[in-house]
N, C-alpha and C positions, 0 to 999 in steps of 0.2 A: 313568510317573511323573506323578502329579497335579500340575497347574500351579496354584499358589496363592501368596499373598504370603509364606508361610513358607518357600518354596523359594528365595527370593532369595539369591544368593551360594553356593548349593550347587554343588559341582563334578560330582557324579554325576548321571546321567540326562540328559535332553535339554531340560528346562525351565529357562530362565534368564530371569527377568523383569527388565525394566529398572528400575533404581533412580532413573532420571531422570524418570519419569512421576509427576506429581502429580494425584491425582484422576482425572477422566474425560478431560480434554481438554488439560491443560497439561504442557509439558515444562520442567523446570528444568535448565538447562545447567550441568554440573559445572565446566566450564572456559570461562566466557563469552568468546566471540570479541570482538575489538576492532574498532570502526569506524575504520579508518585512512585512509579517503578517501571523500569524497562531493562530488558536483557536480550541477548542473542546467542546463538550457537551457529557455527559454520563448518564447512568441510575443509579439507587440506588445501585445495587450490585457492579458495578464498582467503585462507590464513597465510598464504604466500603473497598476497596482493598488498597494495598500498594502505589499506585500512586495517591491517592485521592487529594493530595496537588497540583498536576500538571494539574488538570482539571479546565476549566473556569466555567462550570456550571454543577451541579449534580441535576438531577430531582428526586423528592421524590417518584413518583409512576410509572415512565416510560411511562406516557401518553403524557407528554409535552403539556398538556392542550387540547388534541385532542380526538375525540370520537372513533377512531379505531387505531389499532397498525400501519397500513400502513400510515395513516395520521400523526401519531406520528413520524415516520421515516422521512417523508418529512419535518416536522417542525424542527427536529434535524438538517437536512442539512441547512435549512434557518438560524437557530441560529448560527451554526458554521461558515458559510460564513459571516454573518453579523459581528460576533466577529472578524474574521480575517481581514475583510475590515476596521473595526473601528481601529484596531491596525496599519494598513497600512495608515490610513488617506485617504481612498478612498471611493467613492460611487460605487455601483454595476454597474452603467451605464458607469463608466470609464474603466471597464474591457474590453479588446479586445475579450477574449474568456473564457468560463467556461467549464472545463472538470469535469464531475461528474458521479458517478456510485454507484450501490448498488447490493444486492443479489436478488432482486425481479424480477419476470417475467416482461420483457419489461422495466426494470429499472424504474418502476413507482415511486419509492421513489425519484429519481433524477429529472425525468421529471416533476412531480407535484411540486417539490420544485422550479424548474426554471420557472414554469408557472407564468406569470405576472411580471417577473423581466426583466429589460431592458438590456439583455445581450445575446450575441451569444453563443449557447449551443452545446456541444458535449456530448452525452450520451455514457457511456462506460460500458462494462462488462468484468471484469477480475477476477470475483469472489473475493476472499480475497486479491488478488494482485492488486486490482483496484487503490489504492492510488499510488502504484509504476508506474502503467501504466499512470495515470493522471499526475503525476509529470513529467514523462519523456516527454510526449506530450506537456505539458505546457512549459517546459524548452526549448525543441527543437523549439517550435513555436517562442519564443522570440529570441533565438539565430539565428534563420533563418531570423529575421528582419520583422516578420509578426505582430508586435504589441509592446506595451510598458508594458502592465500588463495582466497577466493571473491568473487563479485560478484553483486549483484542490480540489475536495471534494469527500469524500467517507463515507458511513454509513452502519450500520447493526442494527438490532433490534432482540433481542432474540425471541420475540413472533411472529414477521413476519416470521422469518426463520423457527421456529418450525412449524408454520402453513403451510408453503410452502413445506418444505423438509421432515418433519418427521410426527408427529402426533399432533392432537389438544391438547392444553395444558391440557384440562379437562381429557384426556385419562390417564395421569399420568404414562406413560410407564417407565420401569426401564432403566437406562442408562448403557451402557457397560463401562468397565474400560478404554477403549481406546478413549471414546467419549470426545469431547470438548464442551465448553459452548460458544454459540454465544454471542458476546459482544453487548450490547446496547450502541451505541456510534457513534459519527460522528466527523470527523476532516476536517479542511479546511486550505489550504495554499495559500497565495497570492504571486505571483512572479512578480518581476519588472526587466526591462532590465538593470537598474542601481540601485544601492543601497548598503548598508553597509554589507550585508551578514547575515547569512551564505549563501554560494553559491552552486548551483548544477553544478558540473564540468563534470561528466560522467554519461551516462546511458547505461546499458547493457540490451538489450531487450531480454526477454526470448523466448524460443521455447517450444512448447507443447511436454511434455514427458509423456509417459504412460507405466508403468511397469506391468499393468494387475491387479492392486488392485481393488477389487469390493466392499469392505466393507465401506459403507457410514458412519459408525461410527468410522472409523480409518483414519481421514483426514491427520494425520501426516505422515503415511506410504505412502499415495497416493501422497502427495505433495513434500516429501523430494527428490525424484529423480530429479525433476525439479530444486530445489534449488541447488543441487549438480552440475548440468550441467551449470546453470547460473553463479555460483561462479567460476567454472573452466574457463568458457569463459571470465569472467571479469579479472581474474588474468593473463590469457594467452594473452588477447588482450592488456591490459595496461602494462604488465611487472611488475606489483606490486605483492608483497607477502602479505599474510594475516596480517603480522605484521605492514604493512603500516598504517592500520586503528586502531584507538583507540578502536573502537567498530564495530563489524559486527553483524547486527541485522536482523534475519529472522522473518517472521510472516505469518501464525501462525502455526508453526509446533508443538508447545506444547512440553510436556515432552518427550513423546516417539519419536516424530519426531526429536527433538534435538539430542537425543542419536543416532538415525540412521544417522543423518547428520554428526556428529562428527566422527563416525566410517567410513562412506563411504568417506568423505573427507580425512581422514587419509590414507585410502588405495590408494588414488590418490596422496599422498605426501604433503597434506596441513594440517597443524596443527592449528585448530581453538579453541583449549581448552582455551587458555589464554584470548581471546577477543571476544568470541561469546556469544550472548544471543538471546532470542526469545520474541517477543511481547506477544505471548500467555502465556508465563510463567511470564512475568513482571506484567501484568495487574491484576492478581488475586493472592491471598494467597492460594497456593495449599492445605495446611493443614487445614486452617480455613474456606475456602469458598466452599468446596465440588464441585469443577469443574472438577474433575477427571484429564484429561491430560492438562487442561489449557483453555485459551480463543481462539476464532476464530472469523471469520466474517470480512467484509471490515472495520468495525468500530474499530476493535481491533488494527491493525497496524496504522490506521489513527489517532486514539486518543492518542496512545503511542508516535507516531512521533511528533504530534503537541503540546504535553505537555512535557513529560519527556525528549525526545531526543533533540528537538530543544531548549527547555528551558535550558538543560544542556550545549549545545554548546554555547549559548549566555552567560551563567554564567562562561564560561571558563573551564568547566569540560572535554570537548573533542574538538579536532580540526578537526578530520577526522572520519566520520561515513560512513559505507556502509549499506544502508537501503534496505532490500531485502524481500518485502512482497511476499507471495506465495498464489496461488489460485487453487482450485479444479474445473475444468471446466465440471461439470456434472449437471444433472437436475433430477427432479422426473421422467420425461419420460424416460431418458436414464437408470436410475436405474431399472425401471420396465421392460425395455427391456433386462436387464441382461448385459448391457454395463459396461466396466471398467471405471475408473475415471482418465481422463487426468489431468496433473498438469502443472502449469506455474509459473514462478518466474521472476520478474524484479528487477534489482539491480541499485540503484541510489546512486552515490557518492556525499556526502555533506561535504563541507569544510568551515572553517572559513576564508580561504584565496583563492583568485582567482588563 
């Protein structure tokens, strides 16, 4: 039987095309899952920034009571997930699936955080886009009828990222003007098949985009092309214009990446100046905290989403948000081999209405 769009709904044959796919990259959830719990934890520097009132827990020395930075990051994930579950009134064993990721090799931050917890686990790597990837998969799982509750968690830690990607902290190397500061933070979201909202209504799954950027200290330039392609796909697939959303939030392009995004989207006929911001810009005070081009890391968009953004939606500040975390899919090995830096961006539409 030939597979084409006219075969949708036919019972005979083996071809059954999904009616939930819009265009090339977007999924429209027929029964949008509800965000029933969200929580975050951050480090000292993040707690001194402009979003400090939106964080559930701020650690005083970034160790979270652990003897190593890597163990600290696992503890951050545990605390964020526990906080989100508490707000949802659930125990971890009630989750059907947990989707979690971080920046470390083999996702050890997430794997060790899930160790000993009574939950089915998917370990993810989308670099700084991991919260968008996790939310998409968690929402699609529930909409597909594969459970009642799922959770998505993502984290990063300044010290673990510096140790893995750059230089030992003791080295004290000078940071370039285009560099960003890896956020010490973790965010968790609990989704339910039924609930009061906000709801995840659409997911535009990104494609890997590589424009040849090789400067590991210029993540904004490396990731912006992927954000452009995902945003274009979302608007084309859904038929929506940028003005449909109260807020379009990328992460973590930073100051330079945002400038590039606005310019490149303008060339494509999309004006984002009125309603676009970036998690890497929101989380720190650029003038007072010396972070150069802003924040980055999985924990940046995860902690901004689970505090400032979802808190604002529940307070009635926004009805529709397009959450678009971005990631650089490189590694120390690829950098040493002279490879360029591929980028990825996933867009998640969140609404107070189904």
